[in-house]
C-alpha positions in Angstrom: -0.1 -0.1 0.2 2.8 2.4 0.9 4.5 1.5 -2.3 1.3 2.4 -4.6 1.0 5.6 -2.6 4.3 6.8 -3.2 4.3 6.2 -6.7 1.0 7.9 -7.0 2.5 11.0 -5.3 5.7 10.9 -7.5 3.3 10.5 -10.9 1.4 13.5 -9.5 4.5 15.7 -8.8 7.0 15.1 -11.8 4.4 17.0 -14.4 5.2 20.1 -12.4 8.8 19.4 -12.6 9.1 19.9 -16.5 7.9 23.5 -16.0 11.4 24.6 -15.1 12.9 25.4 -18.6 11.0 28.5 -19.8 9.1 31.3 -18.5 5.7 31.0 -19.9 2.7 28.3 -20.0 -0.1 29.1 -22.1 -3.9 27.5 -21.4 -6.4 27.3 -24.3 -10.2 26.8 -23.4 -13.5 26.6 -25.0 -17.2 26.5 -24.0 -18.9 27.0 -21.0 -21.5 29.6 -20.1 -21.1 33.6 -19.6 -23.3 35.6 -17.7 -23.7 38.6 -15.5 -25.4 40.0 -12.4 -25.4 43.5 -13.7 -21.9 44.3 -12.4 -19.5 41.5 -12.8 -19.0 38.8 -15.5 -19.0 35.0 -14.5 -17.4 32.1 -16.5 -18.4 28.8 -15.8 -17.9 25.0 -17.1 -15.3 26.0 -19.9 -13.0 23.4 -21.1 -9.4 23.3 -20.5 -8.6 22.2 -24.1 -4.7 22.8 -24.2 -2.0 23.2 -22.2 1.6 24.0 -23.0 4.2 23.9 -20.1 7.3 25.9 -19.3 9.1 23.3 -20.7 7.2 23.6 -24.1 5.3 20.4 -23.8 1.7 20.8 -25.0 -1.3 18.7 -23.9 -4.4 18.6 -26.0 -7.8 17.1 -25.0 -10.4 17.5 -22.1 -7.9 18.5 -19.5 -10.0 20.3 -16.9 -11.9 23.4 -16.5 -11.4 27.3 -16.5 -13.5 29.5 -14.6 -13.4 33.4 -13.5 -15.4 36.1 -11.9 -14.4 39.6 -12.8 -14.3 42.9 -10.3 -17.0 45.1 -10.6 -18.0 47.0 -13.4 -16.5 50.7 -12.9 -17.4 52.3 -16.4 -19.4 51.9 -19.6 -22.0 49.2 -19.9 -22.3 45.3 -20.3 -24.0 45.7 -24.1 -21.3 47.7 -25.8 -18.1 48.2 -23.9 -17.1 48.5 -20.4 -14.1 48.4 -18.0 -14.3 46.0 -14.9 -12.3 46.7 -11.8 -9.5 44.7 -10.7 -10.0 41.6 -8.4 -12.4 38.9 -8.9 -11.1 35.3 -9.1 -9.6 33.3 -11.9 -9.0 29.5 -11.8 -7.6 26.9 -14.0 -7.8 23.2 -12.8 -6.8 20.0 -14.2 -8.3 16.4 -14.5 -5.5 14.5 -14.4 -6.1 13.4 -18.3 -2.6 12.8 -20.4 -0.6 13.4 -17.2 -2.1 16.7 -16.3 -1.9 17.1 -12.4 -5.4 16.5 -11.0 -6.4 20.0 -9.2 -5.7 23.4 -9.2 -3.0 24.3 -12.0 -3.5 28.2 -11.4 -5.3 30.4 -9.3 -5.4 34.3 -9.0 -7.6 37.3 -9.8 -7.5 40.2 -12.2 -4.5 42.4 -11.7 -6.0 45.4 -13.4 -8.9 46.8 -15.2 -10.6 44.2 -17.6 -11.5 45.5 -20.8 -14.7 44.5 -22.2 -15.4 45.5 -26.1 -18.5 44.6 -28.0 -18.9 44.5 -31.9 -22.3 44.0 -33.7 -22.0 41.8 -37.0 -24.7 42.7 -39.1 -26.3 40.0 -41.3 -27.5 40.3 -44.7 -30.9 39.0 -46.5 -33.3 40.5 -43.7 -31.6 38.2 -41.0 -30.6 39.1 -37.4 -27.3 39.9 -36.9 -25.3 39.3 -33.9 -22.8 40.7 -31.1 -19.3 39.5 -30.5 -17.8 40.5 -27.3 -14.1 40.2 -26.3 -12.7 40.6 -22.6 -8.9 41.2 -22.1 -7.2 41.6 -18.9 -4.2 40.6 -17.0 -4.2 38.3 -14.1 -1.8 37.5 -11.2 -1.8 34.4 -8.9 0.0 31.4 -8.1 0.8 27.9 -9.5 0.1 24.7 -8.1 3.3 24.8 -6.5 3.3 28.0 -4.9 5.2 30.0 -7.4 4.0 33.3 -8.1 2.9 33.9 -11.6 1.6 37.3 -13.5 1.6 39.2 -16.4 -0.8 36.8 -18.7 -3.5 38.1 -20.9 -7.1 36.9 -20.9 -8.9 37.0 -24.2 -12.3 35.6 -24.6 -14.7 36.0 -27.4 -18.6 34.8 -27.8 -21.8 35.5 -29.7 -25.0 36.7 -28.4 -27.5 35.7 -31.3 -30.7 37.5 -32.6 -29.4 41.0 -32.5 -29.6 40.9 -28.7 -27.2 42.8 -26.5 -25.5 41.1 -23.4 -26.7 42.0 -20.4 -28.1 41.1 -16.8 -29.7 37.6 -16.8 -28.5 36.9 -20.5 -26.6 33.8 -20.6 -24.4 33.0 -23.6 -21.8 30.4 -24.9 -18.2 31.0 -24.9 -16.5 30.5 -28.1 -12.7 30.2 -26.9 -10.2 31.8 -24.9 -6.5 31.8 -24.0 -4.6 32.5 -20.9 -0.8 33.4 -21.3 1.0 32.9 -17.6 4.4 34.3 -17.0 6.8 33.1 -14.2 9.4 35.9 -13.4 11.9 33.7 -11.9 12.7 30.3 -13.4 15.8 29.7 -11.5 13.2 29.2 -8.6 11.2 26.9 -10.7 14.7 25.0 -11.6 15.3 24.4 -7.6 11.7 23.0 -7.3 12.4 20.7 -10.1 15.6 19.7 -8.4 13.8 19.1 -5.4 11.3 16.7 -6.9 14.2 14.7 -8.3 15.7 14.2 -5.0 12.3 13.3 -3.6 12.1 10.7 -6.6 15.5 9.1 -5.4 14.6 9.4 -1.8 11.4 7.2 -2.6 13.1 4.8 -4.7 15.7 4.2 -1.7 12.7 3.6 0.7 10.9 1.2 -1.7 14.2 -0.8 -2.3 14.8 -1.1 1.6 
């Protein structure tokens, strides 16, 4: 039982060690529902579809979830364009697929105002057009190993059909999004990776004993 437990812990820890060779992690997501209470934006049940580690390895598939809630609306409006305050929350979680760790990969908040921009796309032949919205912002927070990370930008776009503007009580489908997380001190992650390798050696010696 102890052997199985040690190997399970090691299997979950080693993917994080591969994050030590560069300074940027990129997450892609799609789907999910975005809504508003009139003051904030909330994204729920968006699927994490791609994850590029600091080592440059890219994983694809149904890898987990992405969710967020912005700060409060400070200027403009939900229907056309607006600016949301910093704060809120932003979480990316893995589900264990393709070697991705289970649990939170990144958790943080919006580190500056989030810009909300709507564009109306007219349709010909007497058909209704639709609104496309994009949210662009910066985030800061921590990786699953506790390392501080910030400077990433978020871009999400989705459509509201039948000429209807987005607003309070409207729920729409997210099209896609990308989140880029920058780690300012790769040397720290290298030490973390070295520590994991030391842990692997320790586990192997205990198992041999």
